[in-house]
C-alpha positions, 0 to 999 in steps of 0.5 A: 508524527514518528519519525519512519511515517514522516520520512515515507510521507516527505519522500512520497511529497518530494517524489510527486513534485518531482514527477510533477516537474519532470514527468515523461521518460523518468516516471515511466522508467520508475513506475511498475509494469508488467514482466511483458512490457518495461519491467525493471526489478527496482520497480518492485519499490519505486512505484510505491513514491510515485502517484496519478493525482493530488488526490491519490497522494492525499488518500495515502498519505492520510492512510499511512499518518493514520496507522502508520503512527501507532504501529511505528510506536508499536513496533519501532522504526526498524519493523515498521520499515519492514512491514511497510516495504515487505507489503510494498513489494508483495503488493508490485510482485502481485500487480505484477503477476495480475496485469502479465497474466491478464496481458495488460500493458499498463504501469501501476503507481502509489503506495496503496499496497504499504498503505493496506499492509499497514492496515491489516497490520492494524486490525491484527494488532488493535482489533477492537479500535472503533474506525469512523468511515466518512461515507457513510459514517458509520463506526466499526472496529478496526477488525471487521474493517479490515475484513469488509475492505478485503472483501470488498477488494477482492470483489471489485478485482474478480468482476473488474467493476473499478478499471484503473485501481489495482484491487490485487495490489491492495490485497498483496500488501496485506499479505505482506504485512500478514506474513511481516507478523505471522513469520518475522520478529514473533517474540518482539510485540507477543 
């Protein structure tokens, strides 16, 4: 496991354990709230270290491990952190905008925005790598997987089919990764 990926996984697990023991007010102040709620600027990053359940953190850490290792090896630790936290930040901004505009008054937690940013970067840097889906068991190139997943997130977000999932935050994470890849450190990997 690469150092940045390992440190992020450890930080998420430690925060999840603290969240489980402390709970309450601390979690409420670190979760991401809409602007018309108890929003604080630090929540644009702190929300990414909280998770709603064991399955939530397990899937996010699996995605972080799966896509992050090769990206960190390719980009280096510093650029990997930039990519990840830009994705977390743009996911948070997108979620705040959506919840504020929709009048929603609920907190958002989870590293999914950062993981979706890594997913997009993986598809851009390794477009022809084959990814095997679990359900259904179908193999497809990473680029196609990313495109289909983004289209599904957009559809689910617009239709509101899957309540309780921050689909627009996922898309926001992808936007952050795209911006870092296109405009940041360009000469380093092209």
